[in-house]
C-alpha positions, 0 to 999 in steps of 0.5 A, a space after each residue: 206008484 212013483 213015476 220015473 222022470 227022464 231027460 228027452 233032450 237038453 239044449 242050450 245057445 252059445 255062450 255070449 260074452 256078457 258085454 255091450 258087445 257081446 255075441 248075444 247082447 243085441 238079443 232081449 233075453 225073453 226073445 233069447 229063451 223063445 228061440 230055445 223053447 221053440 227048438 225044443 218042441 219043434 225038433 220032436 215035432 211036439 205039441 207044445 200044449 202037452 207042456 204041463 210047466 215051464 220053470 225057468 231059472 233067473 237070478 237077476 229078475 229086474 228090467 228085462 228079466 222081471 216080467 216071468 221071463 219064461 211065460 214071456 218067451 213060451 208065449 213069444 215062441 208061439 206055445 198055447 196060452 194056457 201053457 204057464 211058467 215060473 221063476 226059480 232063484 236058487 242063485 247060481 244053481 237056479 235052473 238046476 233046481 228047476 230040473 229038480 222040482 220039474 223031474 220031482 213034480 213028474 215023479 209025484 204024479 203031478 205033471 207029465 211034461 215039464 220043460 225045465 231051464 234057465 236064462 240069463 243076459 248079464 250084458 243087458 240085466 247087470 249082475 246085482 241089479 235086483 239088489 238096488 244098492 240095499 241091504 239083502 241081509 237084515 240085522 239078524 244075519 248081520 249080527 249073527 255073522 258080524 263083522 259082516 258076510 263077504 263077497 263070493 270073491 273073498 269067500 273063494 279066497 278063503 276056500 283057496 287058503 283052507 284048502 292051500 291052493 296057491 295062485 300057480 294051481 288055481 291058473 293051471 287049472 283054469 288054462 286046462 279049462 280053456 284047453 279042454 273046451 277048445 278041444 272039445 269045440 275043435 272035435 264038434 263035441 258041442 254041436 249036438 247041444 248048441 242051437 244057433 241064435 239068429 240076431 236081430 241084424 240076422 247074423 247067426 251065433 252058432 258057436 261058444 265065444 267065451 273059450 280062449 284057446 291061446 290061455 296059458 298059466 303063464 299069461 293068467 300069472 300076469 293078472 292082478 288080484 281082483 278082491 284084495 283090499 287092506 280092510 280084509 287083509 286085516 280081517 283075513 291075514 291067512 289069505 294069500 290073494 289069488 283070485 284074479 278075472 282068469 281063475 274065475 267064471 266068465 260074466 256071460 249071456 246065454 239060455 238052456 233047457 231040458 226036456 223033461 217027461 215022464 217014462 210012460 209018456 216018452 214011451 207013448 210018444 215014441 221018444 228016446 230019453 237021454 237019461 233018467 234022474 238016480 238022486 237029488 240033493 240041496 243043501 247049505 253050509 256056511 254063508 261065509 266061505 259060501 262055496 263049499 256046499 257042494 262038498 256035503 251035498 255031493 257026498 249026500 247025493 251019493 249016499 242017497 243012490 247007494 253009490 260010491 264016487 268010483 262009480 261016476 263016469 263025469 263030474 260036473 262041478 261049476 267052476 264059479 272060481 277055481 278053487 271050487 272044483 279043486 276044493 270038491 275034488 280034494 274032499 271027494 277023492 274024485 279022478 281029476 280026468 273025470 272032472 269037467 273034461 269038457 271044460 267048465 265055467 271059466 271057459 265057457 261062461 256062467 250065465 247065472 241062472 241059465 248055468 244049471 241046466 248048461 252044465 246038465 246039457 254038456 254032461 248027458 250029451 257027453 255020456 251019450 257020445 262016450 257011451 258012459 253011464 252015470 253023471 253027477 252035477 253040482 254047484 256052488 250058491 250064494 248063500 252058502 248052498 248047493 244043489 247035486 244031481 246024479 243021472 244015468 245015461 239011458 
């Protein structure tokens, strides 16, 4: 018999700017994650020895993030030595994939209790550092997609062009992301999901430092395009060059974690789950446009669940770049008021390997606070892939 997998808790750190002077930059990523793991079990008076596995998403697995950060973090958190960990890399969807693996292992009967999460310290381990200046594609891919694949920023420009999303539309959406996040922070909506972090100097970071309440579309319109290039102009004459630092996600430090267990174990331990899993999907799309896979993946997840888009109360579509959720919304026909209603990565930041469980953390707490039933989360991923998860509040 298939065992139901449920989310018992979902937590995250505040989001810190991924710069040398950012709020979390003084903290080693292992120690950042360790503090979150410790809180995840302590707040439920849970024996950490019951944890079957700790599955952690992390994209830049080099330097301080190279030694299976989940394993080092659980040891630093005081977990018994018999608890294992693994590191998962599905690019921006790494920790969402960790959630899928965790839940599916429980549903298959292989595990009873798994912590799925992610960590990324982009201030200390720069994005792209694992590439080491080398070609990651190889001859076959380079020949198939000659004259070559492009960066995610250029892919975002291609998506904006395909879906006729002009610069003002992108900037208006991006300003809205900050406004929504700021309003929910002011209302205390993020307090249930954030675990304050004590820094080495004794200071405590308890709120996201990435939200800019004063952001307006007018101010964003003053920023210059980030990816414009003469050679690319010739290759892609259809691009209007609208992607800037203001309508893209922020480089960020952060960690997030979900406590996932079988429904029978939750009942045995007297724990009230937040949500159950309804549907999972992962799917690829063009690696050139790269950011469009959430569209077919979301459609397939809904089909697997036997649901329509109108039945979903809350959508979390990662704001890697503003064209991603906007193109997704055009294709799915979703209510824009239900799309990233608490802001997204443009305001809250995108700590790569931690973003999947950050989005899910925000989603399940929003469902609970609003008395809503169904939520859908999806993320674009480098290489042209996407994960989608549908959950139901319990």
